[in-house]
C-alpha positions as CSV (number, residue, x, y, z in Angstrom):
1,M,0.0,0.0,0.0
2,T,1.6,3.3,-1.1
3,T,1.4,6.4,1.0
4,E,-0.7,8.1,-1.6
5,A,-3.2,5.3,-1.6
6,A,-3.3,5.3,2.2
7,T,-4.3,9.0,2.7
8,A,-7.4,11.0,2.2
9,T,-8.0,14.7,2.8
10,N,-11.1,16.1,4.5
11,G,-12.5,19.6,4.1
12,R,-10.5,21.0,6.9
13,G,-7.2,19.9,5.5
14,A,-6.6,17.0,7.9
15,V,-5.2,13.8,6.5
16,R,-6.4,10.4,7.6
17,L,-4.8,7.1,6.8
18,R,-7.4,4.6,5.5
19,A,-7.0,1.1,6.8
20,L,-7.9,-1.6,4.2
21,V,-9.9,-3.4,6.9
22,P,-11.2,-2.2,10.3
23,G,-8.6,-2.8,13.0
24,T,-6.8,-1.6,16.1
25,A,-4.6,1.1,14.7
26,S,-5.8,4.4,13.1
27,A,-3.7,7.3,12.0
28,R,-4.2,10.9,10.8
29,V,-2.3,14.2,10.4
30,E,-3.6,16.7,12.9
31,S,-2.6,19.7,14.9
32,L,-1.9,19.2,18.6
33,P,-4.6,20.8,20.8
34,G,-3.9,24.5,21.5
35,T,-1.0,24.6,19.0
36,D,-0.3,24.9,15.3
37,R,2.2,22.0,15.3
38,R,1.1,19.3,12.9
39,V,2.0,15.7,13.7
40,V,1.1,12.3,12.3
41,T,-0.9,10.7,15.1
42,V,-1.3,6.9,15.4
43,R,-3.7,5.5,18.0
44,I,-3.7,1.9,19.1
45,D,-7.2,1.2,20.4
46,P,-7.1,-1.2,23.4
47,A,-10.9,-1.8,23.1
48,H,-10.3,-3.9,20.0
49,R,-8.8,-7.2,21.2
50,R,-6.8,-5.4,23.9
51,G,-4.9,-3.6,21.2
52,A,-3.5,-6.7,19.6
53,L,-1.8,-5.7,16.4
54,T,-2.8,-7.5,13.2
55,A,-0.7,-7.3,10.1
56,Q,-2.9,-4.6,8.8
57,D,-2.5,-2.6,12.0
58,S,1.2,-2.8,11.7
59,T,0.9,-1.7,8.0
60,T,-1.1,1.4,9.2
61,L,1.7,2.2,11.7
62,A,4.4,1.7,9.0
63,E,2.5,3.9,6.6
64,A,2.1,6.6,9.2
65,A,5.8,6.6,9.8
66,R,6.5,6.9,6.1
67,L,3.9,9.7,5.9
68,A,5.7,11.5,8.7
69,L,8.9,11.2,6.7
70,S,7.3,12.5,3.5
71,Q,5.5,15.4,5.3
72,R,8.6,16.1,7.4
73,I,6.6,16.4,10.6
74,P,6.8,14.5,14.0
75,L,5.3,11.1,14.5
76,L,3.2,10.6,17.6
77,V,2.0,7.1,18.6
78,I,-0.5,6.6,21.4
79,M,0.1,3.0,22.4
80,A,-2.0,0.5,24.3
81,S,-1.3,-3.0,22.8
82,S,-1.1,-6.5,24.1
83,G,1.3,-7.5,21.3
84,A,1.0,-9.2,18.0
85,D,-2.4,-10.8,17.2
86,V,-2.0,-14.5,17.9
87,N,-5.0,-15.2,15.6
88,E,-2.8,-14.2,12.6
89,G,0.4,-16.0,13.8
90,V,3.5,-15.2,11.8
91,A,1.7,-12.6,9.6
92,A,1.2,-10.4,12.6
93,L,4.9,-10.8,13.6
94,H,6.0,-9.9,10.0
95,G,3.8,-6.8,10.1
96,W,5.3,-5.7,13.4
97,G,8.8,-6.1,11.8
98,S,7.7,-3.8,8.9
99,A,6.5,-1.2,11.4
100,A,9.8,-1.4,13.3
101,L,11.7,-0.9,10.0
102,A,9.6,2.2,9.1
103,L,10.2,3.7,12.6
104,S,14.0,3.1,12.3
105,Q,13.9,5.1,9.0
106,C,12.3,8.0,10.9
107,S,15.1,8.0,13.5
108,G,17.2,11.1,13.3
109,V,15.0,12.7,10.6
110,V,11.7,13.5,12.4
111,P,11.0,13.4,16.1
112,V,9.3,10.1,17.2
113,V,7.2,10.3,20.4
114,F,5.3,7.5,22.0
115,V,2.7,7.9,24.6
116,A,2.1,4.7,26.6
117,V,-1.4,4.7,28.1
118,G,-1.9,1.0,28.7
119,L,-0.3,-2.3,27.8
120,A,2.8,-2.4,25.6
121,L,3.9,-6.0,25.5
122,S,6.5,-7.9,23.5
123,G,7.0,-6.3,20.1
124,P,5.2,-3.0,21.0
125,A,7.4,-2.7,24.1
126,L,10.4,-2.7,21.8
127,L,8.8,0.0,19.7
128,L,8.9,2.2,22.9
129,G,12.6,1.6,23.0
130,M,13.0,2.9,19.4
131,A,11.2,6.2,20.2
132,D,13.1,9.5,20.8
133,I,10.8,10.3,23.7
134,V,8.4,8.1,25.7
135,V,5.6,9.6,27.8
136,M,4.0,7.2,30.2
137,T,0.8,7.3,32.3
138,P,0.1,5.4,35.6
139,D,-1.9,2.8,33.6
140,A,1.1,2.0,31.3
141,V,2.7,-1.5,31.6
142,A,5.5,-2.4,29.3
143,Y,7.7,-5.5,29.1
144,V,9.2,-7.9,26.5
145,S,8.6,-11.1,28.5
146,G,5.7,-11.2,30.9
147,P,5.3,-12.4,34.5
148,A,4.5,-16.0,33.4
149,A,7.7,-16.3,31.4
150,V,9.7,-14.7,34.2
151,S,8.2,-17.1,36.8
152,Q,8.9,-20.2,34.5
153,W,12.5,-19.3,33.9
154,T,13.6,-17.7,37.2
155,G,11.0,-18.9,39.7
156,Q,10.3,-15.3,40.7
157,R,6.7,-14.2,40.8
158,L,6.0,-10.6,39.9
159,A,2.8,-8.6,39.3
160,P,2.7,-6.9,35.8
161,E,3.2,-3.5,37.5
162,A,6.2,-4.7,39.4
163,L,7.8,-6.0,36.2
164,G,7.1,-3.1,33.9
165,G,4.9,-0.5,35.4
166,L,5.5,3.3,35.4
167,A,7.6,3.3,38.5
168,V,10.0,0.7,37.0
169,H,10.4,2.6,33.7
170,D,10.6,6.0,35.4
171,R,13.3,5.1,37.9
172,T,15.0,1.9,36.9
173,T,15.1,1.5,33.1
174,G,14.9,5.0,31.8
175,V,12.3,4.1,29.2
176,A,9.9,6.9,30.4
177,A,11.4,10.3,29.6
178,L,8.3,12.1,30.8
179,T,5.2,11.2,32.8
180,A,1.6,12.3,32.8
181,A,-1.6,11.7,34.7
182,D,-3.6,10.5,31.7
183,E,-3.7,10.6,27.9
184,N,-5.0,14.2,27.7
185,E,-2.2,15.5,29.9
186,A,0.3,13.4,28.0
187,V,-0.6,15.1,24.7
188,E,-0.2,18.5,26.4
189,V,3.3,17.3,27.6
190,V,4.1,16.4,24.0
191,A,3.0,19.8,22.8
192,T,5.4,21.4,25.4
193,L,8.2,19.1,24.2
194,L,7.7,20.0,20.6
195,D,8.2,23.7,21.5
196,H,11.8,22.8,21.9
197,L,12.2,20.7,18.7
198,P,12.0,21.3,15.0
199,D,9.6,19.4,12.7
200,H,12.6,17.6,11.1
201,A,16.4,17.4,11.0
202,D,16.7,19.9,8.2
203,S,15.2,22.8,10.2
204,L,15.6,24.6,13.5
205,A,13.4,24.5,16.6
206,P,11.0,27.5,16.7
207,T,12.1,30.6,18.5
208,V,10.0,31.3,21.5
209,P,9.5,35.1,22.3
210,T,10.5,36.1,25.8
211,D,10.4,39.3,27.8
212,D,13.3,38.0,30.0
213,P,16.3,40.3,29.3
214,L,19.1,38.6,27.5
215,D,21.7,40.3,29.8
216,R,19.8,39.7,33.0
217,P,22.3,39.1,35.8
218,S,21.9,36.1,38.2
219,P,23.6,37.2,41.4
220,E,22.0,34.3,43.3
221,L,24.6,32.1,41.6
222,Q,27.5,33.8,43.2
223,D,26.8,32.1,46.5
224,L,25.5,28.8,45.1
225,I,28.7,26.7,45.4
226,P,29.3,25.6,49.0
227,A,32.5,26.5,50.7
228,S,33.2,22.9,51.6
229,A,34.6,20.8,48.7
230,T,32.1,18.1,49.7
231,G,29.1,20.4,50.0
232,S,26.1,19.8,47.8
233,Y,23.6,22.0,45.8
234,D,20.9,21.5,43.2
235,V,22.4,22.0,39.7
236,R,18.8,22.6,38.4
237,D,19.0,25.9,40.3
238,V,21.7,27.0,37.9
239,V,19.6,26.0,34.9
240,R,16.5,27.8,36.1
241,A,18.5,30.9,37.1
242,I,19.8,31.4,33.5
243,A,16.9,30.0,31.5
244,D,14.2,32.2,29.9
245,D,11.6,32.8,32.6
246,G,13.1,29.9,34.7
247,D,11.7,27.3,32.2
248,F,13.2,23.8,32.2
249,L,11.7,20.6,30.9
250,E,13.7,17.8,32.5
251,L,13.8,14.4,30.8
252,R,14.3,11.1,32.6
253,S,14.5,13.0,35.9
254,R,14.3,9.9,38.2
255,W,16.6,7.7,36.2
256,A,20.4,8.1,36.8
257,P,19.6,11.3,38.8
258,Q,23.3,12.2,39.2
259,L,23.1,13.5,35.6
260,V,20.4,16.0,34.7
261,T,19.2,16.3,31.1
262,G,16.5,18.5,29.8
263,L,15.4,21.2,27.4
264,T,15.0,24.9,27.9
265,H,15.2,28.2,26.1
266,L,17.9,30.9,26.2
267,G,17.3,34.1,24.4
268,G,14.3,32.4,22.8
269,M,16.5,29.6,21.4
270,A,15.9,26.0,22.2
271,V,18.8,24.5,24.1
272,G,19.6,21.1,25.5
273,V,21.2,21.0,29.0
274,I,23.2,18.2,30.4
275,A,24.6,18.7,33.9
276,N,26.2,16.7,36.7
277,Q,24.0,16.7,39.8
278,P,26.0,17.0,43.1
279,Q,22.9,16.1,45.1
280,A,23.0,12.5,43.7
281,M,26.1,10.4,44.1
282,A,28.1,13.6,44.2
283,G,27.6,13.9,40.4
284,T,29.8,10.8,39.6
285,L,29.3,9.0,36.3
286,D,28.3,5.4,36.1
287,I,26.8,3.1,33.4
288,A,23.3,4.5,33.6
289,A,24.5,8.1,33.7
290,S,26.7,7.5,30.7
291,Q,23.9,6.0,28.7
292,K,21.5,8.7,29.7
293,G,24.0,11.4,28.7
294,A,24.9,9.8,25.4
295,R,21.3,9.3,24.4
296,F,20.5,12.9,25.1
297,V,23.5,14.3,23.3
298,S,22.7,12.2,20.2
299,F,19.0,13.3,20.4
300,C,19.9,17.0,20.5
301,D,22.4,16.6,17.7
302,S,19.9,14.8,15.6
303,F,17.5,17.8,15.7
304,N,19.9,20.7,15.7
305,V,19.4,21.7,19.4
306,P,22.5,23.4,20.8
307,L,24.1,21.9,23.9
308,L,25.0,23.5,27.2
309,T,27.0,21.3,29.5
310,L,27.4,22.1,33.2
311,V,30.3,20.3,34.8
312,D,30.7,19.3,38.5
313,T,31.9,15.8,38.8
314,P,34.7,14.1,40.8
315,G,35.0,11.3,38.2
316,F,33.6,7.9,37.3
317,M,32.1,5.8,40.1
318,P,34.5,2.9,41.0
319,G,33.4,-0.6,41.5
320,K,33.9,-4.2,40.4
321,D,30.3,-4.6,39.4
322,L,30.4,-1.5,37.2
323,E,33.6,-2.6,35.5
324,W,32.3,-6.2,34.9
325,R,29.1,-4.8,33.5
326,G,31.0,-2.8,30.9
327,M,31.8,0.6,32.3
328,I,34.4,1.0,29.5
329,R,32.0,0.4,26.7
330,H,29.2,2.5,28.2
331,G,31.5,5.3,29.3
332,A,32.7,5.4,25.7
333,E,29.2,5.9,24.5
334,L,29.2,9.4,26.1
335,V,32.6,10.1,24.7
336,Y,31.6,9.2,21.2
337,A,28.3,11.1,21.4
338,Y,30.0,14.3,22.2
339,A,32.8,13.7,19.7
340,D,30.2,13.1,17.0
341,A,27.9,16.1,17.8
342,Q,28.0,19.0,15.4
343,V,25.6,21.3,17.0
344,P,26.8,24.4,18.9
345,R,28.3,23.3,22.2
346,V,29.1,25.4,25.2
347,C,30.7,23.9,28.3
348,L,30.6,25.6,31.7
349,V,32.7,24.2,34.6
350,L,31.0,25.0,37.8
351,R,33.3,23.2,40.3
352,K,35.0,19.8,40.1
353,A,36.2,18.5,36.7
354,F,38.5,15.6,37.5
355,G,40.1,12.8,35.5
356,G,38.3,11.0,32.6
357,A,35.0,12.4,33.6
358,Y,36.3,15.9,32.9
359,I,37.2,14.8,29.4
360,V,33.8,13.1,28.6
361,M,31.8,16.1,29.9
362,D,32.4,18.0,26.6
363,S,35.9,19.4,27.5
364,K,38.0,21.5,25.1
365,G,39.7,18.2,24.1
366,M,36.3,17.0,22.8
367,A,36.2,20.1,20.4
368,N,33.5,22.1,22.1
369,D,32.9,25.5,20.7
370,L,33.4,27.5,23.9
371,C,34.6,26.4,27.4
372,L,33.7,28.7,30.3
373,A,34.5,28.3,34.0
374,W,33.4,29.9,37.2
375,P,36.2,31.0,39.6
376,S,35.2,28.0,41.8
377,A,36.2,25.6,39.0
378,Q,38.8,22.9,39.8
379,I,40.2,21.2,36.7
380,A,42.8,18.5,37.3
381,V,43.6,14.9,37.1
382,M,42.2,14.4,40.6
383,G,41.6,16.3,43.9
384,A,44.5,17.6,46.0
385,Q,44.3,14.9,48.7
386,G,44.4,12.1,46.2
387,A,47.2,13.6,44.2
388,V,49.4,14.1,47.4
389,Q,48.7,10.5,48.5
390,I,50.1,9.3,45.2
391,L,53.0,11.7,44.8
392,H,54.0,11.9,48.5
393,R,52.7,8.8,50.2
394,R,55.7,8.4,52.4
395,E,55.4,11.8,54.0
396,D,53.8,12.3,57.4
397,A,50.2,13.6,57.8
398,D,51.3,17.3,58.5
399,T,53.5,17.4,55.5
400,Q,50.8,15.9,53.3
401,A,48.3,18.5,54.5
402,R,50.7,21.4,53.6
403,L,51.4,19.8,50.2
404,A,47.7,19.3,49.5
405,Q,47.1,23.0,50.2
406,A,49.9,24.0,47.9
407,Y,48.6,21.6,45.2
408,E,45.1,23.1,45.5
409,E,46.4,26.6,45.2
410,E,48.6,25.9,42.2
411,H,46.5,23.4,40.2
412,L,42.9,23.4,41.4
413,N,41.8,26.7,39.8
414,P,40.5,27.5,36.4
415,Y,43.3,30.0,35.6
416,T,45.9,27.3,35.2
417,A,43.7,25.6,32.6
418,A,42.9,28.9,31.0
419,A,46.6,29.7,30.6
420,R,47.0,26.5,28.7
421,G,44.0,27.2,26.4
422,Y,41.7,24.6,27.9
423,V,39.3,27.2,29.2
424,D,38.4,30.1,27.0
425,L,36.9,32.5,29.6
426,V,36.6,32.6,33.4
427,I,33.3,34.4,34.2
428,D,31.5,35.8,37.2
429,P,28.6,33.5,38.0
430,A,26.3,36.5,37.9
431,D,27.1,37.0,34.2
432,T,26.4,33.4,33.3
433,R,23.1,34.0,31.4
434,A,24.4,36.9,29.4
435,T,27.6,35.1,28.5
436,V,25.9,31.9,27.4
437,V,23.2,33.7,25.4
438,R,25.9,35.7,23.6
439,A,27.8,32.6,22.9
440,L,24.8,30.7,21.5
441,Q,23.9,33.7,19.3
442,M,27.4,33.8,18.0
443,L,27.3,30.1,17.2
444,A,23.8,30.1,15.7
445,G,25.2,30.1,12.2
446,K,27.3,27.0,12.8
447,R,26.6,24.4,10.1
448,E,27.9,21.1,8.9
449,T,27.6,19.5,5.4
450,L,24.7,17.1,5.7
451,V,24.1,13.8,4.0
452,S,20.6,12.4,3.7
453,R,20.5,12.3,7.5
454,K,23.1,13.0,10.2
455,H,22.6,9.7,11.9
456,G,19.9,7.7,13.6
457,N,19.0,8.2,17.2
458,G,19.0,4.5,18.1
459,P,18.7,3.2,21.6
460,L,22.3,3.2,22.9
């Protein structure tokens, strides 16, 4: 079935995909409520065989994805499906594969957003994993293998919600980027999300007018960093202090909370923010944080959203379990994502930037466009105490204390890094908003030579 054969236009200009036979899935081109943003919307109706997908339903989903590509507008799928229709057997499985292929072709070209409002089992659950953004409601339950299979293979009995409910995907798996109370609220959340994204990879996100002065000072940031090296603060306070009107749409807020990712506007421009969070695990990076950061950087780069990186991390989290689970591979995902990103990139070191974690958080060595630092920044291989214990481990405690103080004064400040060209500018925290806005305005014309698409935004 071709896209042309699958569409019909009504008198109001909306486009509806015609299914060859009645089924679970329906699709149409429509404007999101309260906005002028057009999307291709697919709805999986749970009232029809609990949303079981026939081959025709999967064809409808595939055609919707291809229509989103041809129209160059986002794809929105509202999902409640118990999986492939067992009445059709392998034909239903084949159809699901065709839908997955069409979704993969959308990746990195148009935003793909799924709203999970009920069951998403087996194949449909994997479709959630292919989406750029997933919004889940409290009624959503998603898993590849259900409680019966888990019990048979492991002997562990779990309720469906305990295996794949909202709490699981919000905190443990990271599948849910955003949450909503119900379907209507989820659609409103999607509309807010799309305020920060373009329709497709060949355009820019819409500029949002603001009355917030571009050069507004933020003196509250001058006292944000605690005097103690181990003191904590909420890095989201930095984001809200410099963002237009304090706006910040955080993504995956409860998964790997030691790394904050989200979207905001600065000077009306959409910006992606990735920041270490001292309030959680002191801002250290582990496997989940590396995956979260890499996925977000790739997402922003796919859709031309500039990146602002806020750095305050003592390094990677040590541990046998992490190393055995592949800390090297997953840490490299974040390194590669930054190295591959071509959007404007501004890095701001707030406090600690130690070791390999300093490099992977978009350091000058990763070819960022501008590296800023507050006077409180500490950029070094490691902290003073650790360095002295390695270099002068045979000295007594008093001597080590004096050497640590000297090391801190000489090396743990941003001016040493600035003198070597690793920091472009040391700024007053109160000037952060004005400086970052000017930098992003300067970089707005940054371009790269594009092929048919930059890259996919596959699940890392």
